[in-house]
C-alpha positions in Angstrom: 0.0 0.0 0.0 2.9 2.4 0.6 4.1 1.8 -3.0 0.5 2.3 -4.2 0.3 5.7 -2.5 3.6 6.7 -3.9 2.4 5.9 -7.4 -0.9 7.7 -6.7 0.9 10.8 -5.5 3.1 11.0 -8.6 0.1 10.7 -10.9 -2.0 13.2 -8.9 0.7 15.9 -8.7 1.4 15.5 -12.4 -2.3 15.9 -13.2 -2.5 18.9 -10.8 -0.2 20.9 -13.0 -3.1 21.7 -15.3 -6.0 20.7 -13.0 -5.5 21.9 -9.4 -6.2 19.8 -6.4 -9.2 21.3 -4.6 -9.6 18.7 -1.8 -9.5 15.0 -1.0 -11.8 12.1 -0.6 -12.0 9.0 1.6 -13.1 5.6 0.4 -13.9 2.3 2.1 -14.9 4.1 5.3 -17.3 1.4 6.3 -16.2 -1.7 8.2 -17.9 -3.9 5.5 -16.1 -2.2 2.7 -12.7 -2.7 4.4 -13.4 -6.4 5.1 -14.4 -6.9 1.4 -11.1 -5.5 0.2 -9.0 -7.0 3.1 -7.7 -3.7 4.5 -7.7 -2.4 8.1 -8.3 1.3 7.3 -10.0 3.5 4.6 -8.3 4.8 1.5 -7.7 8.4 0.4 -7.5 10.2 -3.0 -7.4 13.7 -4.4 -10.2 15.8 -5.9 -9.6 18.1 -8.8 -11.1 21.4 -9.9 -12.5 19.9 -13.1 -14.6 17.5 -11.0 -16.4 20.2 -9.1 -20.0 21.2 -9.9 -23.1 22.7 -8.1 -26.6 21.4 -7.8 -28.7 21.0 -11.0 -25.8 19.4 -12.9 -26.4 16.9 -15.7 -24.2 14.0 -16.6 -24.1 11.7 -19.7 -23.9 8.1 -18.6 -22.1 7.1 -21.8 -19.1 9.3 -21.0 -18.0 7.1 -18.1 -16.8 3.5 -17.8 -18.7 2.6 -14.6 -20.3 5.6 -13.0 -21.4 5.3 -9.3 -23.3 7.5 -6.9 -22.6 8.2 -3.2 -24.1 10.8 -0.8 -21.5 12.2 1.7 -20.7 15.0 4.0 -17.9 17.5 3.1 -15.8 19.9 5.2 -14.2 23.1 4.0 -10.9 24.1 5.7 -10.3 27.5 7.2 -6.5 27.2 7.1 -3.8 24.9 6.0 -2.9 21.8 8.1 0.7 20.9 8.3 0.9 18.6 11.3 -1.2 15.8 12.7 -4.3 16.9 14.6 -6.7 15.6 17.2 -10.5 15.7 17.5 -10.4 18.5 19.9 -8.5 20.7 17.4 -11.1 20.3 14.6 -13.0 23.5 15.3 -10.0 25.6 14.5 -9.6 24.1 11.1 -13.1 23.6 9.8 -14.8 26.6 8.2 -18.1 25.0 7.1 -19.9 21.7 6.3 -21.4 20.9 2.9 -23.7 18.2 1.6 -22.0 16.3 -1.3 -23.0 13.9 -4.0 -20.0 12.1 -5.3 -19.9 10.4 -8.7 -16.9 8.0 -8.7 -15.9 6.4 -12.0 -14.5 2.9 -11.7 -12.1 2.6 -14.6 -11.5 -1.1 -14.6 -12.0 -3.6 -17.5 -12.9 -6.5 -15.2 -14.3 -6.7 -11.6 -11.3 -8.9 -10.5 -9.0 -6.0 -11.3 -10.5 -4.0 -8.4 -8.4 -4.4 -5.3 -7.4 -2.0 -2.5 -4.0 -1.5 -4.3 -5.5 -0.7 -7.7 -8.1 1.6 -6.1 -5.3 3.6 -4.5 -3.2 3.8 -7.7 -6.3 4.8 -9.6 -6.9 7.7 -7.1 -9.8 5.9 -5.5 -12.0 6.4 -8.6 -12.0 10.2 -8.2 -14.3 11.9 -10.7 -17.1 14.4 -10.2 -18.5 15.7 -7.0 -21.6 18.0 -6.5 -21.5 20.5 -3.6 -24.7 21.9 -2.0 -25.1 24.9 0.2 -22.7 25.5 3.1 -23.9 25.0 6.7 -22.2 25.7 10.0 -19.8 23.1 11.4 -20.9 22.1 14.9 -19.2 19.3 16.9 -22.4 18.6 18.7 -24.6 17.7 15.7 -22.2 16.7 13.0 -23.1 13.0 13.6 -26.8 13.6 13.6 -27.2 14.1 9.8 -29.1 11.6 7.7 -29.1 11.5 3.9 -31.6 10.1 1.4 -31.0 9.7 -2.3 -34.1 9.7 -4.5 -34.4 8.7 -8.2 -37.4 9.9 -10.0 -39.0 10.7 -6.7 -38.5 7.3 -5.1 -35.9 6.7 -2.3 -33.1 4.4 -3.5 -30.7 4.6 -0.5 -30.5 6.1 2.9 -27.6 6.6 5.2 -26.4 8.4 8.3 -23.3 10.4 9.2 -22.0 7.6 11.4 -21.7 5.3 8.4 -18.3 6.9 7.8 -16.0 5.2 10.4 -18.7 5.4 13.0 -18.0 9.1 13.7 -17.5 12.0 11.3 -15.1 13.7 13.6 -12.9 10.6 13.9 -13.1 10.1 10.1 -11.9 13.7 9.5 -9.0 13.4 11.9 -8.0 10.0 10.4 -8.2 11.4 6.9 -6.1 14.5 7.7 -3.4 12.5 9.4 -3.4 9.9 6.6 -3.0 12.6 3.9 -0.1 14.1 5.8 1.5 10.7 6.2 1.5 10.2 2.4 2.9 13.7 1.8 -0.1 15.6 0.4 -0.4 19.3 1.0 -3.6 20.3 2.9 -4.5 23.9 2.1 -6.9 26.5 3.1 -10.3 26.1 1.4 -9.6 22.5 0.6 -12.7 20.2 0.7 -12.5 16.9 2.6 -15.2 14.4 1.9 -15.4 11.5 4.4 -17.1 8.6 2.7 -20.5 7.3 1.8 -23.6 7.6 3.9 -25.4 4.4 3.0 -24.6 2.4 -0.1 -22.7 3.2 -3.2 -25.0 2.6 -6.2 -24.5 2.2 -9.9 -25.6 5.3 -11.8 -28.6 5.0 -14.1 -30.5 7.5 -16.2 -33.0 9.5 -14.3 -33.7 12.6 -12.2 -32.0 12.5 -8.7 -32.4 14.4 -5.5 -30.2 14.0 -2.4 -31.7 15.3 0.9 -29.7 16.0 4.0 -31.1 16.8 7.4 -31.0 16.1 11.1 -34.0 14.9 13.1 -34.4 18.3 14.7 -34.6 20.2 11.4 -37.9 21.3 9.9 -38.7 20.0 6.4 -38.0 23.4 4.9 -34.5 23.3 6.4 -33.5 20.2 4.5 -30.3 20.6 2.3 -31.0 19.4 -1.2 -28.8 18.6 -4.2 -30.6 17.9 -7.5 -29.0 16.5 -10.6 -29.7 14.3 -13.6 -28.1 11.5 -15.5 -29.0 11.1 -19.2 
């Protein structure tokens, strides 16, 4: 895995010459995912400026090898991070939270080619990510969020914040410290997305809406990301 991250970093930094890094993603943040790929921790990869979009985006399914869908939480940094951090230090580094829909693209010819090592070297299938409206970061309620993804008005997956390593705060700290350990720069305004809430699904044509809320929010306070796949 150390060699895989070295290869990933070389590829990512070369790509970033013309397409800047705007953040990082975590993958395999559920215990089931790690067991399936025989690893004892999640994976990390880079997000590029070309992958960023806002709500109401449209994507052509035929442009991708194996497009997937995940609903996630993201965190925008208020300043660079240059040394390992603890959970108690998070508030000084996090400027805001954002709802995210990630659209990973698995670029493998055969299913048996997909291993933890090849996922790392392929930058953990980094592709597009859709960002919703920002919301305050609060240590008290960050783990209370739930997310529902609907296709053509029907729910197709539901998840909760604690699906990512059992705790969004722990996932963030692990992610920051892992990125530092593999020598990535973590800059002000970088976006960190901590892994799927619920199940990663294959993308299909349709109209989608991702809804994010806590149990104490009114219906009109729900954060929504809408997009389509054609």
